Residue, then its C-alpha position, 0 to 999 in steps of 0.5 A: x500500500x505504501x509508496x516508499x522508494x525514490x524509484x517509485x517517486x521517479x516513475x510517478x513523475x514520468x507520466x504524460x497525463x500527470x495533472x501536476x505536470x504543468x507545475x514543473x519548473x523546467x530549466x536547461x540543466x534538468x535532464x542532468x539532475x545536477x546537485x552541488x554538494x559539499x562533502x561532510x564528515x561522516x563522524x562530526x556534525x558538519x558545522x563548518x559546512x553550515x556556517x559557510x552556507x549561512x554566510x552565502x545566504x547572507x551574501x556577506x564576505x566579512x562580518x562576525x556571526x554570534x550565536x548563544x546556546x541555551x543557558x541553564x535555567x532553574x524552574x521558578x521558585x525551585x532549585x531544579x533546572x528546566x529540561x534542557x533543549x538546545x537552541x536550534x539556530x545555535x545547534x545548526x552552526x555547532x552541533x553542540x547539545x550542551x548548555x551554557x555555550x556560545x559561538x562566533x563565526x568570522x566570515x572573512x577568516x572562515x573561523x568558527x570558534x566555540x566557547x564552552x563553560x568554565x570549569x566549576x569544581x563544585x558543579x563537577x563533583x555534583x553533576x560531572x564536569x562540563x565539556x572541556x576544550x580538548x574534548x570539544x575540539x575533538x568532538x565538534x567540527x570547529x576551528x577553536x575552542x575557548x572558555x566563556x571567560x575569553x568571549x569578551x576579549x574575543x569580541x573586542x579583538x574582532x571589533x578592533x580589527x574589523x573592516x569598515x562595513x563589517x557587521x556583528x550578526x545576531x538572531x535576537x537582540x536578547x542574545x546580545x553579548x554582555x560588555x559590548x560597546x554602545x556603538x557596536x555595529x549590530x545587525x539584527x535583521x539578516x541572520x535569521x532569514x539567512x539561517x532559515x533559507x540554509x536550513x530549508x535544504x538538508x545535507x546528507x548528514x541531516x537526512x541521515x539523522x531524520x532517517x534514524x529518528x524515523x527508524x526509531x519512531x517506526x519501531x515504537x509505532x509497530x510495538x503499539x500495534x502489536x500490543x494495542x489489544x491489551x491496552x485499556x487507556x490512552x496513557x498506555x499508548x503514550x507509555x509504550x511509545x516512550x519506552x521503545x524510543x528511550x530503549x533505542x537511544x532516542x530519549x527526547x520526543x520531537x513534540x508532545x505525543x498525541x494518543x487520541x481515541x474516538x472523538x478525541x481524534x477530532x482535536x488536532x493537538x490533543x495531548x491529555x492522553x488519559x481516557x479509556x479506550x473502551x468502546x472507541x472505534x479508532x486511535x489517532x497516534x501522532x508521535x515522533x522521536x528525535x535523534x540528535x536534535x533532528x525530528x521525525x513526525x509520524x501519524x497513524x490511525x488504527x482500530x483497536x482490533x485487526x478489523x474496521x469496527x464499522x463501514x464509517x470508520x473504514x470509509x474515512x480511513x480509505x479516503x484519507x489513505x487515498x489522499x495521502x498516496x496520491x499526494x505522495x506520488x506527486x512529490x518531486x522537485x519543481x512541484x508547488x506544494x500548494x498544488x498538492x494541498x489543493x489536490x488533497x482537498x479535491x480528493x476529500x471533496x469527491x470522497x465526502x460527496x460520494x459518502x453524502x457528507x457534502x452535496x449540492x455543488x461541484x468540487x471547485x465550488x465546494x473547495x472555493x466556498x471553504x466547506x471542505x476546511x470544516x473537515x480538513x482545517x490544516x495544511x497538507x504538511x510542513x518542513x521537518x528538521x531541527x524543529x518538527x515544524x522546521x524553518x525555510x526561506x518561504x513557507x511551502x504553504x504560502x501563496x505569496x508574501x502579502x496574503x495570510x496562509x489561512x486565507x489562501x489554502x483552499x483557493x484555486x488556482x495556485x499562483x506562481x508566487x507559491x514556492x516549489x519543492x527543491x531537492x533536499x527538502x524534507x516535508x510531511x504529507x499529512x492529510x486528515x478528515x475530522x468530524x468535530x462537533x464544534x466545527x460542525x456547529x459553527x459551520x451551520x451558521x456559515x454561507x457554505x452550510x448549504x454544501x454540507x448534509x449535517x445529518x450524515x456528518x453527525x454519523x461520523x462524529x463518534x470516529x473523531x478523525x483520521x490522519x496519516x502522516x509520513x516524512x518525504x525527502x525530495x530527491x533528484x529524480x522524485x522522492x523517498x519516503x523516510x517513514x517506516x511505521x506500518x499503515x494500511x493492510x500491513x498495520x491491520x495484519x500486525x494488530x491481528x498478530x499475523 
């Protein structure tokens, strides 16, 4: 049932009758599948490669980038520290997942310097020593390592020696280093967009991390399918997922686990995970492990036995499955992602019309009215990387620079201002259909209410919702599905114990 290989994606891009063919941007080098890539170390995080990439995006030949890592912070009114999560912009240029560090990158000298915490004997006795200069230089792809006490002198030296016009680039004003002179040449607007643009295209190392995160997530999803008939509460699903991830080296989750049974599955970001599974037809499990700060994002919806509990549940699952499969087959460089989003809506509308949920209009009329957004209120997907909703130069769901995402995602046709998929992007494809009592009640008062048969829609409310989500890598010839969690008939067979 799954389209999992880049070869499949390549074959899907060759058909002359492909409805998405008109979305391809043809260039003179397309037939050669050329991709320029800088070789990176297999052992170390490619920090220098990332720093150079950001400098290119800045279009700067000189200047100093300064980034501060996440500091150690205690919980309010407590001597216990907050759970540590490294700042992602800092990690992108360092690969360092330790607190209380900072870095500079001298663009002209191509010099990446890491600053690590000063040695503290008391802390070392209680918590173990912090990262030493020697260990840091051995572990990380940096040119120099100094202790934090040297940062003030290092910044002042650069200021004293800087060329006219060179700027000190920061992501946030709040991360301005202490003791900088009042007239320091700070630049606060350019660095974040440059880093967003750099992070949108993943290199081989990053793809390897995302693939590993998906591998662990797949193991965790598979284990739940094997045991689901023994579970009685959503909390057991969450606990099982965490157990498998931690046991396989993925201590952190990319986001809060969603283990939503029955009507709870209509709540897009449900995270209470504490209700009984008794008499629930389906479970929507949205859960993804993190591997070395890189995310996976995986959703599966499944029954509590190896068979569909009703025609209603089966029909909605099959419709969402079709939405996802057709959208994944359309994934390739040059395609406008917003076109795939619109394709998902068209398939949903056609399917819901066949089931009697939607009525009284053509597919285009219903989509333009906004009625399908009652059942599919979110976008088809997003970038995945150091964040589960990762950054990029432009949102793949954006219509243009001046119109808001929420106002345009159901409009047609897709315009030339919408960005296209590029080789090296990793994005989710996560269609869903939801039957929310709140959304349906609101829809009764909207102009598009004439397109909805509310009596039929109410028959699906007990299901809650169905969402299926995979992480897709855009390749030179098509795509590769990085997600290994079972779905479709394979998923049902595992639940049955086959």
